[in-house]
C-alpha positions, 0 to 999 in steps of 0.5 A: 613820254612817261605820262603817255606810256602810263596812260596807254598801258593803264585800264581802258574802260571806265576805270581808265577814264577815271584814272585819266581824269584824276591822274596816275601817281608814278609811284603806284605804277607796277609795270612799265613798257618803253620799247621802240621809243629811240631812248638814248638814256635811262632817266626820269624814272626815280618816281617809279619806286613801286615798279616791278617790271621794266621793259626798255628793249629795242632802244638806243641805250648805251649805259645802264644807269638811272635805276637806283630808285627802282629797288622793287624791280624783279624783271628788267629787259634791256635787250636790243640796245647798245650797252657795252658794260654791265653796271648800275645794278647794285640797288636791284637786289630783288631782280630775278629776270635780266635780259641783255640780249643783243647788246655789245657786252664783252665782260660779265661783271658788277652783278654781285648784288643780284642774289635772286637772279633766276633768268639771265640772257646775254645772247648775241653779245661779245663774250669770248672767254669761258671763264665768264661762266665761272663768275655765274656760279655765285647765282645759286637760283639761276636756272635759265641761261642764254649765251648763244650768239657769243664768240664763246658759244662757238668753242668746242668745249662750251657746252661741257664747260657750262654744264660742269660749272653750272650743274643746277641749270634747267635751260641753256640756250633755249634747250632743256638740260635737266637730264642731258647725258652730257652733264655726267661727261662734263662733271668727269672732264672738269672734276679737278677744275671744279674742286679748285673752283669750289675751294676758291669759292669757299675761301671767298665766302669765308673772307666775305663772312669775315669781312661782314663780321668785321663790319658788324663789329665796327658798326657796333663799336661806332654805335657805342662811340668807342671804335678804335679804342680796343687795344693799343690803337689810341697809343699808335695814334698818339705816337703818330701825332707826336712830332718828337716821339722817335727822338725822345725815345732814344734818350738814355736812362733805365726808366725810359728803357723799361717804359720804351715809349713809344717804339717798343710794343712791350713797353710798360707805358704802352701796355698801361695805356692800352689797358686803360683804353680797353677798359674805356672800350668795354665801358662803351659797349656796356653803356651802349647796352644800357642806352638801348635798355634806357631807350626801351624803358623811356619808350615804354614809360611814354606809352604807358603815360599816354595810355593812362592819360587817355584812360583817365580822360575817357573816364572823365568824359564818360562820367560827364556824358552819363548825366548830361543828356538826361539832365539837359532834357529834364531841366534845361528844356523847361522854364529857362533858368539863368542860374541853372544854365550857368551851372551847366556851363561851369560843369563844361568848363570844369570838364575842360580844365580836368582834361587840360590838367591831365595833358599838363600832367603828362607833359610834366611826366615826359619832362621828368623822363627826358631829364632822367634819360639825358642823365643816364646816357651822358656819364661814360667818359671818366676813364680818359682822366686816367689816360691823362694822369698816366701821360702826365706822369710820363711827362714828368719823368721825361723832363727829369731824363731830359734834364739829366741828358742835357748835363751829360751831353754838356760834359760829354758823358753820354753812355752808348750811342746817341743819334747825331740829330738827338745829340744836336737837339740836346746841345741847346737846352731850350730846344730840348725842353721845348721838344719834350713839351711839344711831345707832351702837348701832342699826346695830351691833345690826341687824348683830348680830341678822342674824348671830345669826339666821344662826348660830342657824338654821345650828346649828338645822338642823345640830342637827336633822339630827344628832339625826335621824341619831343617833336612827336610829343608836341604833335600828339599834344597839339592834336589832343588839345585840339580834340579837347577844344572841339569837344568842349566847343560842341558841348557849349554849342549844344547848351547855347 
């Protein structure tokens, strides 16, 4: 059906006959009309990636789906169908005209991505609430709106409500409203509602902008492989993954009260760990900038190497060509001379060797660039060692406190209140020391896992980039060698 529709709507003259013979690529079609075809589902349109106008009116469609790949659409007509819900429009950010006339839609929703929308028809649907109009305020380019035939359009305050909340409309329900006297009346009637709506929209824009900034920051941190390392987030993760943190935090002792791991946010250990993580975070961001600069230098070095290689090869070929034609005419076309002929073949072989040598030199230069590039982008995780040292120091102190607590519990000399579960734990020396060791192991494992994650992601990024560069260079090198071989074969054929 799609093939037939494309052929019917294409050119009908000689160009059409040629297109029919050669076939039309769906990816090149700009306009497609599929009206009055009893279509139940929108499907098989994924190949029409260049489509700008799609008409699916007067069918039996119930769901707005199958439009994901049509990102170039500016015009979409789904009028006279059985659609109950607006959906599936997120990829259509370029859409300007949306016609949903005569469906069964009761809610205006899921259109946030349509920032370019200028024409919207929802006439003859089931909209029955005036607040749907407020949703449309987000479309700053909307100049034509049709809501006639909906239950809401029969309300007494319908027109004033629409004109008040959408002051930039040019046409409403097929009528020009640019200079409509009702606009002034509408503005006065809904003054306070408009002020409130404006305030809510301002707050929403600020929240959206704040969310966008947070997303951009997160992407930057992810690109640097140090997300969630600023501040005490790793400390919180260590606490959450420490099965004995709460019990051991209740042990008596002046040192532990000062350190207060992990419950007190003012504890010395927590602050020290947070400071180290912040240092790693700052180093990561700096390394990201350095990697970007390194990639730029690497790419520039590659371009310069290829350009210099091409320049030197061109000089060698030009020098050879400068003398070849005249010498062949003056010498080879005279009495055959095998020695002279062999000398020329040797000159051709020398030229071939020179061009191949230039390619080998370029490959060597590239290998050196890649090795230096790899060294420069994988040396940024030494600071995690300090986190381990701090944790190891804390563990030694915890063992001392645990040993002292065991003695005090045995002698019933514990000062202050101790939770019953903690006291029960320290009635068994082996269990108590196992708990201290398990706590230490859990926290070190958290540090190790985060370091491994960082290192692996850096290596994966670098490996992927280097593999991409190498693949590109292999293709270029093969193409260049083939060019050299073809040129040399041409010279040898001429000599023969």
